[in-house]
Backbone as JSON, one array per atom type, in Angstrom:
{
  "sequence": "MMTVSNEAIAQAIAARFNIEESRIVPDASLEDLGFDSLSQVDLAQLLRKKLGVQISDAQLSEVATVGDVLALANGKA",
  "N": [[0.84, -1.19, 0.0], [0.55, 2.18, -0.85], [1.91, 4.99, 0.81], [0.69, 8.12, 1.63], [2.13, 11.21, 2.03], [2.11, 13.86, 4.49], [3.3, 16.1, 3.47], [2.93, 15.79, 0.69], [0.15, 16.0, 0.48], [-0.17, 18.58, 1.55], [1.23, 20.12, -0.35], [-0.34, 19.69, -2.64], [-2.82, 20.74, -1.83], [-2.07, 23.4, -1.28], [-1.27, 24.32, -3.82], [-3.62, 24.02, -5.37], [-5.66, 25.38, -3.97], [-4.66, 27.81, -3.28], [-3.46, 28.31, -0.74], [-1.27, 29.1, 1.85], [1.44, 26.97, 2.18], [2.69, 26.46, 4.64], [0.67, 26.72, 6.49], [-0.78, 24.44, 6.28], [-1.0, 22.04, 8.15], [-1.07, 18.98, 10.14], [-2.87, 19.38, 12.37], [-4.44, 21.46, 11.55], [-7.55, 22.94, 11.02], [-9.93, 22.19, 8.54], [-11.99, 23.95, 8.1], [-10.93, 26.33, 9.18], [-9.0, 26.76, 7.28], [-10.49, 27.62, 5.24], [-12.19, 25.93, 3.87], [-15.26, 24.81, 2.5], [-18.32, 23.0, 1.95], [-18.4, 22.68, -0.85], [-15.73, 23.13, -1.65], [-14.58, 21.0, -0.36], [-15.52, 18.84, -1.84], [-14.16, 19.4, -4.19], [-11.57, 19.04, -3.19], [-11.6, 16.27, -2.67], [-11.74, 15.32, -5.3], [-9.3, 16.31, -6.26], [-7.46, 14.85, -4.67], [-7.98, 12.29, -5.62], [-7.27, 12.5, -8.36], [-4.64, 13.69, -8.43], [-3.1, 12.37, -6.46], [-3.91, 9.78, -6.5], [-5.62, 8.74, -4.59], [-8.34, 7.06, -3.33], [-10.99, 8.46, -2.27], [-14.2, 9.12, -1.22], [-16.57, 11.76, -1.83], [-18.41, 11.92, 0.24], [-17.06, 10.62, 2.36], [-14.96, 12.42, 2.77], [-16.37, 14.63, 3.58], [-16.85, 14.15, 6.21], [-14.59, 14.61, 7.71], [-12.44, 16.68, 9.78], [-9.94, 17.9, 10.06], [-6.66, 18.52, 8.58], [-5.01, 16.43, 9.3], [-6.92, 14.41, 9.65], [-7.69, 14.07, 7.0], [-5.29, 13.1, 5.97], [-5.05, 10.67, 7.41], [-7.32, 9.32, 6.44], [-6.67, 9.23, 3.73], [-4.44, 7.54, 3.8], [-5.59, 5.23, 4.61], [-6.92, 4.5, 2.41], [-5.3, 4.64, 0.23]],
  "CA": [[0.0, 0.0, 0.0], [1.3, 3.43, -0.93], [1.65, 5.94, 1.88], [0.62, 9.51, 1.2], [2.74, 12.04, 3.08], [1.49, 15.16, 4.79], [3.9, 17.06, 2.53], [2.28, 15.65, -0.62], [-1.19, 16.57, 0.61], [-0.02, 20.02, 1.74], [1.61, 20.72, -1.64], [-1.49, 19.63, -3.53], [-3.81, 21.71, -1.34], [-1.52, 24.76, -1.45], [-1.28, 24.68, -5.24], [-4.98, 24.09, -5.91], [-6.55, 26.29, -3.25], [-3.93, 29.05, -3.0], [-3.29, 28.43, 0.7], [0.14, 29.03, 2.2], [1.74, 25.59, 2.57], [3.06, 26.39, 6.06], [-0.57, 26.66, 7.27], [-1.42, 23.15, 6.07], [-0.39, 21.1, 9.09], [-2.06, 17.97, 10.53], [-3.93, 19.82, 13.28], [-5.18, 22.59, 10.97], [-8.95, 22.7, 10.7], [-10.29, 22.51, 7.16], [-12.82, 25.16, 8.16], [-10.03, 27.47, 9.37], [-8.28, 26.96, 6.03], [-11.43, 28.2, 4.29], [-12.94, 24.92, 3.14], [-16.69, 24.62, 2.71], [-18.72, 21.72, 1.37], [-18.02, 22.63, -2.27], [-14.28, 22.97, -1.79], [-14.24, 19.64, 0.08], [-15.75, 17.99, -3.01], [-13.02, 19.69, -5.05], [-10.41, 18.4, -2.57], [-11.71, 14.83, -2.91], [-11.36, 15.11, -6.7], [-7.87, 16.57, -6.34], [-6.74, 13.71, -4.09], [-8.13, 11.15, -6.54], [-6.54, 12.73, -9.61], [-3.23, 14.01, -8.27], [-2.39, 11.45, -5.57], [-4.43, 8.43, -6.68], [-6.29, 8.34, -3.36], [-9.77, 6.84, -3.56], [-11.8, 8.98, -1.17], [-15.47, 9.64, -1.73], [-16.97, 13.08, -1.34], [-19.09, 11.71, 1.53], [-16.03, 10.35, 3.37], [-14.21, 13.64, 3.05], [-17.24, 15.58, 4.27], [-16.9, 13.78, 7.62], [-13.33, 14.9, 8.39], [-12.37, 18.06, 10.27], [-8.6, 18.47, 10.01], [-5.73, 18.01, 7.58], [-4.59, 15.12, 9.81], [-8.0, 13.47, 9.33], [-7.57, 13.81, 5.56], [-4.1, 12.25, 5.82], [-5.39, 9.33, 7.9], [-8.26, 8.75, 5.49], [-5.91, 8.96, 2.51], [-3.56, 6.39, 3.99], [-6.42, 4.05, 4.74], [-7.52, 4.23, 1.11], [-4.3, 4.78, -0.85]],
  "C": [[0.88, 1.24, 0.0], [0.92, 4.33, 0.24], [1.69, 7.35, 1.31], [1.16, 10.36, 2.34], [1.94, 13.32, 3.3], [2.02, 16.21, 3.81], [3.22, 17.0, 1.17], [0.88, 16.26, -0.59], [-1.11, 18.09, 0.73], [0.32, 20.71, 0.42], [0.43, 20.76, -2.59], [-2.55, 20.66, -3.13], [-3.33, 23.14, -1.58], [-1.64, 25.21, -2.9], [-2.7, 24.89, -5.75], [-5.84, 25.18, -5.27], [-5.89, 27.59, -2.83], [-3.86, 29.34, -1.49], [-1.8, 28.27, 0.98], [0.44, 27.64, 2.78], [2.07, 25.45, 4.06], [1.83, 26.33, 6.98], [-1.21, 25.28, 7.23], [-0.67, 22.09, 6.88], [-1.46, 20.15, 9.59], [-3.18, 18.47, 11.44], [-4.73, 21.02, 12.77], [-6.6, 22.15, 10.6], [-9.22, 23.06, 9.24], [-11.13, 23.78, 7.12], [-11.95, 26.4, 8.31], [-9.23, 27.78, 8.11], [-9.2, 27.49, 4.93], [-12.24, 27.2, 3.49], [-14.41, 24.95, 3.52], [-17.06, 23.32, 2.0], [-18.32, 21.6, -0.1], [-16.52, 22.43, -2.44], [-13.83, 21.61, -1.27], [-14.47, 18.64, -1.04], [-14.58, 18.16, -3.98], [-11.76, 19.02, -4.51], [-10.44, 16.89, -2.79], [-11.29, 14.51, -4.34], [-9.86, 15.3, -6.9], [-7.07, 15.39, -5.82], [-6.83, 12.49, -4.99], [-7.24, 11.32, -7.76], [-5.04, 12.88, -9.4], [-2.46, 12.96, -7.48], [-2.89, 10.01, -5.69], [-5.14, 7.87, -5.46], [-7.78, 8.22, -3.63], [-10.56, 7.22, -2.31], [-13.09, 9.53, -1.78], [-15.73, 11.03, -1.15], [-17.6, 12.96, 0.05], [-18.08, 11.45, 2.64], [-15.31, 11.63, 3.76], [-15.07, 14.66, 3.79], [-17.3, 15.32, 5.77], [-15.62, 14.12, 8.38], [-13.25, 16.38, 8.75], [-11.01, 18.71, 10.1], [-7.79, 17.89, 8.86], [-5.24, 16.62, 8.0], [-5.63, 14.05, 9.54], [-7.95, 13.09, 7.85], [-6.4, 12.85, 5.31], [-4.4, 10.82, 6.26], [-6.33, 8.62, 6.94], [-7.54, 8.36, 4.2], [-5.05, 7.71, 2.66], [-4.33, 5.11, 4.26], [-6.97, 3.6, 3.4], [-6.5, 4.22, -0.03], [-3.88, 3.43, -1.39]]
}
């Protein structure tokens, strides 16, 4: 199973959503980073396309932090 690093997720999020990479740390709240339900759907698509992570929109809607995204990604990668 491939492991997705926090760095890979942070780089992908920073590039796509124009968020400073230094803010994208495991304990950062997606809400604090400016994510809403639409941008979470966009994030799920980004993770599927860029990192090959199979996460559904519904699964991603249940997470609260970057660390939660990382854990979910590594359970599905």
